[in-house]
GUVEXMI-528641 format. One line per field, with one value per atom (N, C-alpha, C): residue number from 1; residue in three letters; atom name; y, x, z. Coordinates in Angstrom, 3 decimals. Example, Ala and Ser with C-alpha at 12.3 -4.5 7.8 and 13.67 -1.06 7.14 Angstrom:
! residues 2
seq <- (1 1 1 2 2 2)
type <- (ALA ALA ALA SER SER SER)
atom <- (N CA C N CA C)
c2 <- (-5.690 -4.500 -3.300 -2.250 -1.060 0.030)
c1 <- (13.190 12.300 13.200 12.850 13.670 12.900)
c3 <- (7.800 7.800 7.800 7.080 7.140 7.870)
***
This chain:
! residues 233
seq <- (1 1 1 2 2 2 3 3 3 4 4 4 5 5 5 6 6 6 7 7 7 8 8 8 9 9 9 10 10 10 11 11 11 12 12 12 13 13 13 14 14 14 15 15 15 16 16 16 17 17 17 18 18 18 19 19 19 20 20 20 21 21 21 22 22 22 23 23 23 24 24 24 25 25 25 26 26 26 27 27 27 28 28 28 29 29 29 30 30 30 31 31 31 32 32 32 33 33 33 34 34 34 35 35 35 36 36 36 37 37 37 38 38 38 39 39 39 40 40 40 41 41 41 42 42 42 43 43 43 44 44 44 45 45 45 46 46 46 47 47 47 48 48 48 49 49 49 50 50 50 51 51 51 52 52 52 53 53 53 54 54 54 55 55 55 56 56 56 57 57 57 58 58 58 59 59 59 60 60 60 61 61 61 62 62 62 63 63 63 64 64 64 65 65 65 66 66 66 67 67 67 68 68 68 69 69 69 70 70 70 71 71 71 72 72 72 73 73 73 74 74 74 75 75 75 76 76 76 77 77 77 78 78 78 79 79 79 80 80 80 81 81 81 82 82 82 83 83 83 84 84 84 85 85 85 86 86 86 87 87 87 88 88 88 89 89 89 90 90 90 91 91 91 92 92 92 93 93 93 94 94 94 95 95 95 96 96 96 97 97 97 98 98 98 99 99 99 100 100 100 101 101 101 102 102 102 103 103 103 104 104 104 105 105 105 106 106 106 107 107 107 108 108 108 109 109 109 110 110 110 111 111 111 112 112 112 113 113 113 114 114 114 115 115 115 116 116 116 117 117 117 118 118 118 119 119 119 120 120 120 121 121 121 122 122 122 123 123 123 124 124 124 125 125 125 126 126 126 127 127 127 128 128 128 129 129 129 130 130 130 131 131 131 132 132 132 133 133 133 134 134 134 135 135 135 136 136 136 137 137 137 138 138 138 139 139 139 140 140 140 141 141 141 142 142 142 143 143 143 144 144 144 145 145 145 146 146 146 147 147 147 148 148 148 149 149 149 150 150 150 151 151 151 152 152 152 153 153 153 154 154 154 155 155 155 156 156 156 157 157 157 158 158 158 159 159 159 160 160 160 161 161 161 162 162 162 163 163 163 164 164 164 165 165 165 166 166 166 167 167 167 168 168 168 169 169 169 170 170 170 171 171 171 172 172 172 173 173 173 174 174 174 175 175 175 176 176 176 177 177 177 178 178 178 179 179 179 180 180 180 181 181 181 182 182 182 183 183 183 184 184 184 185 185 185 186 186 186 187 187 187 188 188 188 189 189 189 190 190 190 191 191 191 192 192 192 193 193 193 194 194 194 195 195 195 196 196 196 197 197 197 198 198 198 199 199 199 200 200 200 201 201 201 202 202 202 203 203 203 204 204 204 205 205 205 206 206 206 207 207 207 208 208 208 209 209 209 210 210 210 211 211 211 212 212 212 213 213 213 214 214 214 215 215 215 216 216 216 217 217 217 218 218 218 219 219 219 220 220 220 221 221 221 222 222 222 223 223 223 224 224 224 225 225 225 226 226 226 227 227 227 228 228 228 229 229 229 230 230 230 231 231 231 232 232 232 233 233 233)
type <- (UNK UNK UNK UNK UNK UNK UNK UNK UNK UNK UNK UNK UNK UNK UNK UNK UNK UNK UNK UNK UNK UNK UNK UNK UNK UNK UNK UNK UNK UNK UNK UNK UNK UNK UNK UNK UNK UNK UNK UNK UNK UNK UNK UNK UNK UNK UNK UNK UNK UNK UNK UNK UNK UNK UNK UNK UNK UNK UNK UNK UNK UNK UNK UNK UNK UNK UNK UNK UNK UNK UNK UNK UNK UNK UNK UNK UNK UNK UNK UNK UNK UNK UNK UNK UNK UNK UNK UNK UNK UNK UNK UNK UNK UNK UNK UNK UNK UNK UNK UNK UNK UNK UNK UNK UNK UNK UNK UNK UNK UNK UNK UNK UNK UNK UNK UNK UNK UNK UNK UNK UNK UNK UNK UNK UNK UNK UNK UNK UNK UNK UNK UNK UNK UNK UNK UNK UNK UNK UNK UNK UNK UNK UNK UNK UNK UNK UNK UNK UNK UNK UNK UNK UNK UNK UNK UNK UNK UNK UNK UNK UNK UNK UNK UNK UNK UNK UNK UNK UNK UNK UNK UNK UNK UNK UNK UNK UNK UNK UNK UNK UNK UNK UNK UNK UNK UNK UNK UNK UNK UNK UNK UNK UNK UNK UNK UNK UNK UNK UNK UNK UNK UNK UNK UNK UNK UNK UNK UNK UNK UNK UNK UNK UNK UNK UNK UNK UNK UNK UNK UNK UNK UNK UNK UNK UNK UNK UNK UNK UNK UNK UNK UNK UNK UNK UNK UNK UNK UNK UNK UNK UNK UNK UNK UNK UNK UNK UNK UNK UNK UNK UNK UNK UNK UNK UNK UNK UNK UNK UNK UNK UNK UNK UNK UNK UNK UNK UNK UNK UNK UNK UNK UNK UNK UNK UNK UNK UNK UNK UNK UNK UNK UNK UNK UNK UNK UNK UNK UNK UNK UNK UNK UNK UNK UNK UNK UNK UNK UNK UNK UNK UNK UNK UNK UNK UNK UNK UNK UNK UNK UNK UNK UNK UNK UNK UNK UNK UNK UNK UNK UNK UNK UNK UNK UNK UNK UNK UNK UNK UNK UNK UNK UNK UNK UNK UNK UNK UNK UNK UNK UNK UNK UNK UNK UNK UNK UNK UNK UNK UNK UNK UNK UNK UNK UNK UNK UNK UNK UNK UNK UNK UNK UNK UNK UNK UNK UNK UNK UNK UNK UNK UNK UNK UNK UNK UNK UNK UNK UNK UNK UNK UNK UNK UNK UNK UNK UNK UNK UNK UNK UNK UNK UNK UNK UNK UNK UNK UNK UNK UNK UNK UNK UNK UNK UNK UNK UNK UNK UNK UNK UNK UNK UNK UNK UNK UNK UNK UNK UNK UNK UNK UNK UNK UNK UNK UNK UNK UNK UNK UNK UNK UNK UNK UNK UNK UNK UNK UNK UNK UNK UNK UNK UNK UNK UNK UNK UNK UNK UNK UNK UNK UNK UNK UNK UNK UNK UNK UNK UNK UNK UNK UNK UNK UNK UNK UNK UNK UNK UNK UNK UNK UNK UNK UNK UNK UNK UNK UNK UNK UNK UNK UNK UNK UNK UNK UNK UNK UNK UNK UNK UNK UNK UNK UNK UNK UNK UNK UNK UNK UNK UNK UNK UNK UNK UNK UNK UNK UNK UNK UNK UNK UNK UNK UNK UNK UNK UNK UNK UNK UNK UNK UNK UNK UNK UNK UNK UNK UNK UNK UNK UNK UNK UNK UNK UNK UNK UNK UNK UNK UNK UNK UNK UNK UNK UNK UNK UNK UNK UNK UNK UNK UNK UNK UNK UNK UNK UNK UNK UNK UNK UNK UNK UNK UNK UNK UNK UNK UNK UNK UNK UNK UNK UNK UNK UNK UNK UNK UNK UNK UNK UNK UNK UNK UNK UNK UNK UNK UNK UNK UNK UNK UNK UNK UNK UNK UNK UNK UNK UNK UNK UNK UNK UNK UNK UNK UNK UNK UNK UNK UNK UNK UNK UNK UNK UNK UNK UNK UNK UNK UNK UNK UNK UNK UNK UNK UNK UNK UNK UNK UNK UNK UNK UNK UNK UNK UNK UNK UNK UNK UNK UNK UNK UNK UNK UNK UNK UNK UNK UNK UNK UNK UNK UNK UNK UNK UNK UNK UNK UNK UNK UNK UNK UNK UNK UNK UNK UNK UNK UNK UNK UNK UNK UNK UNK UNK UNK UNK UNK UNK UNK UNK UNK UNK UNK UNK UNK UNK UNK UNK UNK UNK UNK UNK UNK UNK UNK UNK UNK UNK UNK)
atom <- (N CA C N CA C N CA C N CA C N CA C N CA C N CA C N CA C N CA C N CA C N CA C N CA C N CA C N CA C N CA C N CA C N CA C N CA C N CA C N CA C N CA C N CA C N CA C N CA C N CA C N CA C N CA C N CA C N CA C N CA C N CA C N CA C N CA C N CA C N CA C N CA C N CA C N CA C N CA C N CA C N CA C N CA C N CA C N CA C N CA C N CA C N CA C N CA C N CA C N CA C N CA C N CA C N CA C N CA C N CA C N CA C N CA C N CA C N CA C N CA C N CA C N CA C N CA C N CA C N CA C N CA C N CA C N CA C N CA C N CA C N CA C N CA C N CA C N CA C N CA C N CA C N CA C N CA C N CA C N CA C N CA C N CA C N CA C N CA C N CA C N CA C N CA C N CA C N CA C N CA C N CA C N CA C N CA C N CA C N CA C N CA C N CA C N CA C N CA C N CA C N CA C N CA C N CA C N CA C N CA C N CA C N CA C N CA C N CA C N CA C N CA C N CA C N CA C N CA C N CA C N CA C N CA C N CA C N CA C N CA C N CA C N CA C N CA C N CA C N CA C N CA C N CA C N CA C N CA C N CA C N CA C N CA C N CA C N CA C N CA C N CA C N CA C N CA C N CA C N CA C N CA C N CA C N CA C N CA C N CA C N CA C N CA C N CA C N CA C N CA C N CA C N CA C N CA C N CA C N CA C N CA C N CA C N CA C N CA C N CA C N CA C N CA C N CA C N CA C N CA C N CA C N CA C N CA C N CA C N CA C N CA C N CA C N CA C N CA C N CA C N CA C N CA C N CA C N CA C N CA C N CA C N CA C N CA C N CA C N CA C N CA C N CA C N CA C N CA C N CA C N CA C N CA C N CA C N CA C N CA C N CA C N CA C N CA C N CA C N CA C N CA C N CA C N CA C N CA C N CA C N CA C N CA C N CA C N CA C N CA C N CA C N CA C N CA C N CA C N CA C N CA C N CA C N CA C N CA C N CA C N CA C N CA C N CA C N CA C N CA C N CA C N CA C N CA C N CA C N CA C N CA C N CA C N CA C)
c2 <- (-1.204 0.000 1.258 1.110 2.244 2.083 3.188 3.129 3.778 4.903 5.678 6.270 5.408 5.839 6.546 7.684 8.463 8.917 9.222 9.772 11.208 11.621 12.990 13.983 15.059 16.047 17.430 18.289 19.621 20.466 20.140 20.943 20.520 19.453 18.949 19.501 20.442 21.046 20.079 18.945 17.969 17.214 17.265 16.487 17.219 16.796 17.413 16.327 16.706 15.792 16.044 14.969 15.078 14.189 14.498 13.640 12.276 11.242 9.882 9.789 10.596 10.534 10.943 11.606 12.035 10.946 9.837 8.743 7.662 7.702 6.845 5.367 4.976 3.551 3.024 3.918 3.478 3.269 3.787 3.776 2.368 1.385 0.015 -0.846 -0.226 -0.980 -1.564 -2.858 -3.526 -4.011 -4.477 -5.007 -4.067 -3.651 -2.727 -3.391 -3.472 -4.067 -3.326 -4.091 -3.508 -4.189 -3.667 -4.160 -4.516 -5.348 -5.799 -4.625 -3.585 -2.454 -1.749 -1.893 -1.214 -2.179 -3.456 -4.439 -4.317 -4.055 -3.943 -2.772 -1.660 -0.486 -0.730 -1.241 -1.426 -2.492 -3.469 -4.556 -4.067 -2.866 -2.298 -1.819 -1.744 -1.198 -2.159 -2.975 -3.803 -5.242 -6.208 -7.562 -7.544 -8.326 -8.459 -9.902 -10.072 -11.403 -11.353 -12.428 -12.479 -12.929 -12.433 -12.885 -13.262 -14.112 -14.523 -13.561 -13.095 -12.234 -12.901 -13.642 -14.377 -15.442 -15.367 -16.356 -15.998 -14.863 -14.399 -14.239 -14.150 -13.780 -12.367 -11.651 -10.250 -9.987 -9.324 -8.982 -7.852 -7.916 -6.893 -6.557 -5.348 -4.953 -4.974 -5.509 -5.603 -4.349 -3.356 -2.073 -2.178 -2.959 -3.138 -4.379 -4.735 -5.952 -5.689 -4.509 -4.231 -2.927 -2.630 -1.440 -0.157 -0.258 0.912 0.729 1.776 3.104 3.121 4.157 4.227 4.225 3.867 3.729 4.971 6.145 7.368 7.584 7.244 7.401 6.400 5.179 4.177 4.629 5.167 5.615 6.841 7.740 8.984 8.740 7.571 7.246 6.806 6.767 6.295 7.322 7.242 8.177 7.968 8.955 8.879 7.615 7.103 5.929 4.668 4.726 3.577 3.475 4.477 4.479 3.806 2.756 2.082 3.026 2.712 3.571 3.872 2.870 3.101 4.107 4.143 5.130 6.489 6.510 7.786 8.458 7.663 8.198 8.470 7.890 8.011 9.489 9.907 9.116 8.849 9.053 8.713 7.260 6.637 5.262 5.039 4.012 3.658 2.942 3.381 2.700 1.780 1.139 0.278 1.107 0.475 1.174 1.657 2.788 3.323 2.475 2.792 2.036 2.187 3.280 3.472 2.774 2.179 1.466 2.287 3.571 4.415 4.265 4.529 4.397 5.507 5.215 6.212 6.352 7.530 7.813 8.103 7.503 7.698 8.326 8.897 9.521 8.820 8.518 8.007 9.221 9.492 10.725 10.690 11.788 11.920 13.108 13.033 14.169 15.038 14.810 15.620 17.068 17.978 19.403 19.792 20.921 21.425 20.648 20.392 19.648 20.545 19.902 20.588 20.401 21.444 21.372 20.275 19.535 18.519 19.158 20.212 20.901 22.373 22.938 24.377 24.751 25.256 25.418 24.050 23.770 22.454 21.529 21.997 21.205 20.658 19.521 18.967 19.915 20.034 20.809 20.089 20.792 20.181 18.946 18.972 17.757 16.600 16.923 15.870 15.306 16.177 15.709 14.810 15.142 14.299 12.904 12.817 11.514 10.775 11.513 10.890 10.319 11.031 10.524 9.191 9.072 7.806 6.715 7.075 6.086 5.583 6.445 5.965 4.946 5.163 4.173 2.869 2.979 1.795 1.065 1.834 1.217 0.456 1.023 0.346 -0.914 -0.930 -2.055 -3.126 -2.749 -3.645 -4.941 -4.838 -6.046 -6.970 -6.377 -7.199 -7.911 -7.206 -7.818 -8.984 -8.802 -9.888 -11.096 -10.841 -11.946 -12.671 -11.929 -12.569 -13.327 -12.748 -13.458 -14.765 -14.716 -15.926 -16.977 -16.549 -17.496 -18.099 -17.295 -17.818 -18.864 -18.577 -19.547 -20.825 -20.676 -21.851 -22.701 -22.061 -22.775 -23.309 -23.181 -23.667 -23.020 -21.696 -20.973 -20.637 -20.689 -20.165 -21.255 -20.844 -21.659 -20.752 -21.339 -20.550 -20.024 -18.788 -18.180 -18.012 -18.957 -18.930 -18.061 -16.776 -15.803 -15.652 -16.134 -16.032 -15.436 -14.302 -13.628 -13.284 -13.339 -13.000 -12.097 -10.913 -9.951 -9.525 -10.086 -9.752 -9.897 -8.777 -8.867 -8.592 -8.542 -8.315 -9.608 -10.153 -11.379 -11.061 -11.578 -11.403 -12.776 -12.952 -14.242 -13.989 -14.000 -13.822 -15.169 -15.964 -17.327 -17.412 -16.276 -16.319 -15.737 -15.521 -14.970 -16.079 -15.759 -16.681 -16.022 -16.823 -16.340 -17.296 -16.839 -17.684 -18.779 -20.016 -21.141 -21.372 -21.816 -22.177 -23.255 -24.168 -25.238 -24.655 -23.640 -23.018 -22.304 -21.612 -20.869 -21.781 -23.052 -24.017 -24.822 -24.443 -25.259 -24.721 -25.588 -25.171 -24.174 -24.271 -23.353 -21.913 -21.706 -20.350 -19.877 -20.738 -20.379 -19.967 -20.703 -20.408 -19.056 -18.803 -17.523 -16.366 -16.565 -15.514 -15.174 -16.195 -15.961 -15.254 -15.583 -15.001 -13.542 -13.217 -11.883 -10.955 -11.474 -10.622 -10.069 -9.055 -8.573 -7.951 -7.318 -6.744 -7.830 -8.943 -10.064 -10.643 -10.892 -11.498 -10.593 -9.302 -8.362 -8.342 -8.341 -8.328 -9.572 -10.732 -11.976 -12.016 -11.648 -11.690 -10.725 -9.542 -8.582 -9.018 -9.699 -10.264 -11.226 -12.112 -13.085 -12.366 -11.343 -10.589 -9.831 -9.449 -8.601 -9.292 -10.600 -11.291 -10.965 -10.496 -10.105 -8.810 -8.133 -6.913 -7.217 -8.485 -8.846 -8.295 -8.482 -7.985 -6.463 -5.780 -4.324 -3.868 -4.541 -4.152 -4.503 -5.580 -5.915 -4.830 -4.234 -3.172 -1.920 -1.808 -0.661 -0.747 -1.955 -2.111 -1.338 -0.593 0.253 -0.538 -0.057 -0.652 -1.949 -2.344 -3.658 -3.586 -2.387 -2.239 -3.084 -3.817 -4.596 -5.949 -6.269 -7.569 -8.447 -9.729 -10.659 -11.743 -12.433 -13.530 -14.329 -15.453 -16.267 -16.823 -16.955 -17.514 -16.967 -17.117 -16.648 -17.839)
c1 <- (0.820 0.000 0.856 2.105 3.023 4.078 4.489 5.352 6.708 6.767 8.008 8.158 8.408 8.454 9.762 9.630 10.799 10.585 11.689 11.604 11.096 10.367 9.854 11.003 10.915 11.988 11.379 11.364 10.768 11.438 12.683 13.407 13.127 12.366 12.085 10.740 10.735 9.472 8.578 9.109 8.297 7.350 7.621 6.833 5.529 4.480 3.171 2.097 0.927 -0.207 -1.129 -1.554 -2.450 -3.669 -4.738 -5.921 -5.567 -6.286 -5.995 -6.014 -6.840 -6.949 -5.667 -4.738 -3.485 -2.414 -2.680 -1.705 -2.154 -1.569 -2.044 -1.956 -0.936 -0.769 -1.872 -2.616 -3.716 -5.014 -5.088 -6.358 -6.913 -6.030 -6.464 -6.440 -6.206 -6.154 -7.523 -7.588 -8.859 -8.923 -7.794 -7.737 -6.907 -7.472 -6.793 -6.663 -5.447 -5.279 -6.100 -6.693 -7.521 -7.202 -7.807 -7.549 -8.871 -8.787 -9.996 -10.793 -10.123 -10.785 -11.758 -11.552 -12.410 -13.286 -13.182 -13.864 -15.378 -15.918 -17.372 -17.907 -17.179 -17.611 -17.499 -16.364 -16.131 -17.033 -17.427 -18.267 -19.625 -20.015 -21.274 -21.163 -19.916 -19.710 -18.998 -18.086 -17.236 -17.199 -17.043 -16.707 -15.332 -15.157 -13.850 -13.385 -12.076 -11.496 -10.073 -9.337 -7.926 -7.126 -5.908 -4.985 -3.672 -2.923 -1.632 -0.550 0.243 1.387 2.620 3.339 4.488 4.065 4.568 4.257 3.014 2.399 1.277 0.019 -1.119 -2.369 -2.730 -3.390 -3.711 -5.150 -5.905 -7.288 -7.309 -8.270 -8.391 -9.863 -10.099 -11.409 -11.352 -12.387 -12.445 -13.142 -12.340 -12.877 -13.143 -14.122 -14.447 -13.808 -14.247 -13.804 -12.921 -13.008 -12.313 -11.537 -10.735 -9.897 -10.715 -11.906 -12.758 -14.072 -14.605 -14.010 -12.774 -11.926 -10.721 -11.050 -10.059 -10.248 -10.871 -10.326 -10.828 -12.299 -12.705 -14.111 -14.987 -14.484 -15.248 -15.486 -14.433 -14.553 -15.451 -15.373 -16.145 -17.649 -18.047 -19.475 -20.034 -19.180 -19.592 -19.207 -19.788 -19.426 -17.991 -17.422 -16.008 -15.642 -16.578 -16.246 -16.058 -16.376 -16.149 -14.699 -13.886 -12.480 -11.624 -10.881 -10.022 -8.989 -8.561 -7.636 -6.365 -5.798 -4.547 -4.721 -5.903 -6.155 -6.504 -7.096 -7.322 -5.996 -4.997 -3.686 -2.799 -3.118 -2.300 -2.153 -0.951 0.205 1.222 0.832 1.721 1.519 2.570 2.467 3.502 3.287 4.244 5.432 6.618 7.828 8.324 9.473 10.043 10.435 10.456 10.835 12.276 12.541 13.893 14.776 16.066 16.998 16.659 15.950 15.521 14.201 13.598 12.346 11.102 11.249 10.078 9.595 8.309 7.720 8.220 8.303 8.677 7.543 7.467 6.453 7.148 6.638 7.178 6.117 6.574 5.685 5.827 4.706 4.722 4.805 5.990 6.273 5.649 5.005 4.375 4.979 4.999 5.471 4.314 3.114 1.948 2.154 1.553 1.651 0.568 0.818 -0.176 -0.163 -1.334 -1.434 -1.351 -1.299 -1.280 0.078 0.556 1.867 1.903 3.003 3.197 3.653 4.451 4.995 4.598 4.503 4.413 5.601 6.647 7.916 8.524 8.872 9.419 8.370 7.135 6.062 5.138 4.532 3.560 2.371 1.867 0.655 -0.531 -1.648 -2.829 -3.308 -3.391 -3.800 -2.822 -1.526 -0.534 -0.638 -0.890 -1.025 -2.238 -3.327 -4.525 -4.214 -3.455 -3.071 -2.146 -1.246 -0.323 -1.076 -2.086 -2.892 -3.547 -3.993 -4.572 -3.510 -2.293 -1.212 -0.891 -0.985 -0.729 -1.780 -3.017 -4.066 -3.738 -3.279 -2.881 -1.745 -0.767 0.367 -0.042 -0.994 -1.474 -2.251 -2.889 -3.735 -2.966 -1.866 -1.189 -0.716 -0.083 0.433 -0.704 -1.797 -2.945 -3.522 -3.620 -4.160 -3.291 -1.983 -1.083 -1.258 -1.378 -1.533 -2.856 -3.929 -5.232 -5.271 -4.691 -4.643 -3.866 -2.758 -1.957 -2.740 -3.494 -4.295 -5.411 -6.026 -7.061 -6.480 -5.306 -4.700 -4.320 -3.768 -3.393 -4.611 -5.772 -7.012 -7.703 -7.044 -7.606 -8.962 -9.017 -10.288 -10.670 -9.709 -9.962 -10.303 -11.061 -11.268 -11.131 -10.761 -10.634 -11.992 -11.997 -13.205 -12.955 -13.399 -13.142 -14.209 -13.918 -14.868 -14.658 -15.619 -15.547 -16.853 -16.748 -17.908 -17.625 -18.633 -18.475 -19.620 -19.258 -20.236 -19.801 -20.421 -20.052 -18.540 -17.838 -16.401 -15.584 -16.228 -15.525 -15.521 -14.338 -14.203 -13.502 -14.046 -13.473 -13.093 -11.815 -11.356 -10.368 -10.876 -10.033 -9.909 -8.959 -8.835 -7.947 -7.372 -6.451 -7.060 -8.366 -9.028 -9.387 -9.296 -9.697 -10.763 -11.695 -12.758 -12.878 -13.576 -13.823 -14.816 -14.491 -15.332 -16.469 -17.623 -18.724 -18.316 -17.466 -16.994 -16.289 -15.445 -14.737 -15.706 -16.687 -17.638 -18.438 -18.567 -19.308 -18.391 -17.120 -16.143 -15.856 -15.283 -14.835 -13.685 -12.899 -11.774 -12.261 -13.364 -13.919 -14.432 -15.120 -15.628 -14.473 -13.370 -12.207 -11.591 -11.413 -10.841 -11.769 -13.068 -14.032 -13.988 -13.885 -13.814 -12.517 -11.440 -10.135 -10.048 -10.598 -10.389 -11.591 -12.744 -13.863 -14.663 -15.504 -16.477 -15.865 -14.694 -14.069 -13.794 -13.275 -12.960 -14.239 -15.231 -16.484 -17.179 -17.231 -17.888 -17.206 -15.871 -15.139 -15.450 -15.448 -15.706 -17.137 -18.086 -19.491 -19.759 -19.173 -19.380 -18.662 -17.524 -16.877 -17.814 -18.448 -19.364 -20.494 -21.055 -22.144 -21.672 -20.394 -19.896 -19.911 -19.974 -19.932 -21.153 -22.229 -23.396 -23.147 -22.021 -21.691 -21.160 -20.968 -20.423 -21.289 -22.604 -23.471 -23.412 -23.306 -23.219 -21.966 -20.861 -19.633 -19.720 -20.394 -20.588 -21.393 -22.343 -23.152 -22.338 -21.138 -20.279 -19.607 -19.568 -18.885 -19.628 -18.911 -19.559 -20.510 -21.740 -22.709 -23.310 -23.020 -23.469 -24.403 -24.818 -25.652 -26.910 -27.170 -28.395 -28.318 -27.180 -27.068 -26.121 -26.308 -25.422 -25.022 -23.950 -23.504 -22.465 -22.055 -21.037 -21.520 -20.601 -20.966 -20.087 -20.536 -19.781 -19.437)
c3 <- (0.000 0.000 0.000 0.402 0.460 -0.625 -1.212 -2.389 -2.189 -1.473 -1.405 -0.005 0.969 2.365 2.699 3.370 3.793 5.231 5.907 7.259 7.200 8.224 8.260 8.379 7.588 7.548 7.328 8.352 8.196 7.126 6.768 5.780 4.344 4.150 2.801 2.325 1.376 0.924 0.159 -0.258 -0.992 -0.067 1.213 2.164 2.484 1.771 1.914 1.964 2.396 2.467 1.286 0.641 -0.505 -0.281 -0.989 -0.969 -1.546 -1.126 -1.597 -3.116 -3.763 -5.224 -5.928 -5.223 -5.835 -5.810 -5.159 -5.092 -6.073 -7.272 -8.360 -8.015 -7.248 -6.951 -6.034 -5.369 -4.514 -5.282 -6.492 -7.229 -7.380 -7.555 -7.799 -6.539 -5.389 -4.134 -3.819 -3.630 -3.329 -1.888 -1.362 -0.002 0.863 1.990 2.893 4.261 4.818 6.145 7.200 8.113 9.170 10.496 11.568 12.906 13.588 14.600 15.295 15.848 16.290 16.915 15.972 14.665 13.684 12.890 13.151 12.311 12.390 13.581 13.713 12.901 12.909 12.141 10.647 10.209 8.775 8.182 8.992 8.480 8.002 8.406 7.921 6.478 5.966 4.627 3.677 4.209 3.350 3.855 2.956 3.404 4.068 5.107 5.742 5.628 5.624 5.470 6.007 5.786 6.144 4.929 4.818 3.783 4.461 3.797 4.344 3.883 4.848 4.578 5.178 4.339 4.846 5.826 7.052 8.076 8.883 8.588 9.395 8.548 9.220 8.556 8.998 8.108 8.344 7.926 8.782 8.450 7.436 6.510 5.470 5.252 4.764 4.261 2.742 2.126 0.672 0.146 -0.232 -0.697 -2.194 -2.569 -3.980 -4.568 -5.768 -6.436 -7.646 -8.221 -9.475 -9.348 -10.378 -10.348 -10.465 -11.010 -11.194 -10.435 -9.839 -9.772 -8.869 -8.979 -8.152 -6.661 -5.865 -4.417 -3.796 -4.092 -3.468 -3.785 -4.993 -5.378 -4.642 -4.462 -3.728 -2.286 -1.657 -0.270 -0.155 -1.134 -1.083 -1.122 -1.601 -1.673 -0.323 0.700 2.020 3.078 4.278 5.345 5.810 6.524 6.923 7.688 8.500 9.309 8.473 7.182 6.301 5.848 6.158 5.751 6.816 6.468 7.452 8.064 9.268 10.000 9.215 8.557 7.834 6.710 6.103 5.055 5.653 6.842 7.517 7.853 8.182 8.542 7.332 6.193 4.992 4.602 4.103 3.690 4.798 6.050 7.148 7.539 8.008 8.498 9.582 10.371 11.414 10.806 11.186 10.770 11.866 11.655 12.700 13.913 15.067 16.296 16.202 16.815 16.841 17.747 17.755 18.599 20.075 20.419 21.809 22.101 21.061 21.249 21.005 20.693 20.459 19.019 18.809 17.478 16.562 15.284 14.288 13.278 12.677 11.668 10.351 9.280 7.943 7.051 5.936 4.958 3.618 2.991 1.620 0.696 0.215 -0.523 -1.909 -2.275 -3.588 -4.321 -5.653 -6.447 -6.930 -6.379 -6.751 -6.321 -7.051 -6.742 -5.733 -5.069 -4.127 -2.834 -2.311 -1.068 0.155 1.299 2.590 3.238 3.894 4.525 5.588 5.607 6.636 7.941 7.805 8.971 8.962 10.135 10.331 11.201 10.563 11.250 11.484 12.716 13.063 13.662 13.734 14.322 13.241 13.515 12.585 12.443 11.228 11.004 11.646 11.802 12.426 11.665 10.315 9.596 9.791 9.860 10.073 11.481 12.460 13.839 13.991 13.296 13.343 12.831 11.747 11.201 12.158 12.792 13.739 14.939 15.404 16.521 16.156 14.907 14.449 14.460 14.072 14.059 15.458 16.464 17.833 18.234 17.798 18.042 17.322 16.077 15.309 16.017 16.489 17.164 18.407 19.161 20.363 20.026 18.866 18.467 17.705 17.067 16.129 16.779 17.927 18.581 19.006 19.507 19.893 18.673 17.554 16.342 15.884 15.923 15.522 16.433 17.726 18.677 18.458 18.285 18.074 16.753 15.713 14.431 14.559 15.297 15.489 16.273 17.266 18.041 17.195 16.347 15.457 14.515 13.982 13.068 13.810 15.020 15.806 16.157 16.271 16.587 15.339 14.189 12.919 12.637 12.838 12.721 11.286 10.359 9.019 8.012 7.024 5.835 4.616 3.489 2.265 1.832 1.391 0.822 -0.667 -1.417 -2.863 -3.527 -3.540 -4.067 -5.566 -6.330 -7.789 -8.300 -8.951 -9.509 -10.961 -11.780 -13.192 -13.623 -14.120 -14.613 -16.014 -17.029 -18.406 -18.580 -18.823 -19.064 -17.807 -16.643 -15.382 -14.586 -14.366 -13.584 -12.269 -11.203 -9.878 -9.354 -9.031 -8.529 -7.398 -6.181 -5.001 -4.305 -4.745 -4.235 -2.998 -2.565 -1.428 -0.160 -0.158 1.020 2.005 3.285 4.342 5.207 5.688 6.572 7.756 8.794 9.955 9.568 9.880 9.468 10.461 9.979 10.885 11.885 11.449 12.328 13.550 13.330 14.448 15.384 14.814 15.639 16.563 16.178 16.994 17.912 17.984 18.706 20.105 20.928 22.254 22.151 21.082 20.903 20.806 20.085 19.980 21.334 22.045 23.371 24.279 24.186 25.017 24.661 23.356 22.933 23.289 23.121 23.442 24.929 25.773 27.214 27.594 26.891 27.214 26.783 25.613 25.042 25.172 25.510 25.852 24.688 24.979 23.997 22.750 22.850 21.651 20.618 21.085 20.204 19.611 20.448 19.986 18.975 19.268 18.361 17.001 16.996 15.727 14.904 15.544 14.820 14.303 15.147 14.724 13.577 13.629 12.543 11.270 11.426 10.234 9.525 10.279 9.675 8.940 9.552 8.924 7.690 7.677 6.583 5.232 5.217 3.923 3.067 3.692 2.905 2.136 2.407 1.667 0.275 -0.041 -1.347 -2.467 -2.381 -3.447 -3.548 -2.402 -2.431 -3.160 -2.930 -3.617 -5.105 -5.427 -6.834 -7.530 -6.822 -7.414 -7.699 -7.095 -7.360 -8.725 -9.306 -10.586 -11.666 -12.520 -13.510 -14.401 -14.514 -15.422 -14.955 -13.700 -13.254 -12.054 -11.671 -10.482 -10.594 -9.502 -9.434 -10.079 -10.726 -11.370 -10.572 -10.679 -9.992 -10.956 -10.587 -11.430 -10.703 -11.292 -10.663 -9.350 -8.384 -7.092 -6.006 -4.792 -3.636 -2.766)
***
């Protein structure tokens, strides 16, 4: 999701904030990483699932099925709370911890013209500070999300979601998505995890299950295909 990350530098005039529509590489973004803390909210707008990233699994929101309309246009059709935290903070993101162990913030540098200043003097501008505040929330949530995802995988909670849809000349084939299986939801393992992690965990899982009904809504976003269905889920 990030293309040209650099350290924050008040002396670099290129470091500015732009609307999501100015980052061309984001236009075709379909899957956006998300966290348990936002899953209940996002599930009202997007299907949620998990994808494998190396040795780990990562929760994602499916922001549409095809490259068009562009990401920014897809998000603009919904209220602000439909935007995942990482995109609310964009183009800022959390970098690796410093040698002292403190969090670092990076900027996805763009060559777009205009935009909003990242700094006012040596201090972050108000829009940049707002994004940074979101990143601190992400940082606090990130380790918990990794731990919960690892526990779900260890409990064999996932099954493949072979999502295949066909609309005229638009084919959607997301064969690498994983979802929580009904078998796991009926198991003692789920009861144990739910008791250990409490209502935040349960709410996220339950809303994930409900979010799969958003598939048809996202299909309706495809140009010229509103109200039609095809293929299978």
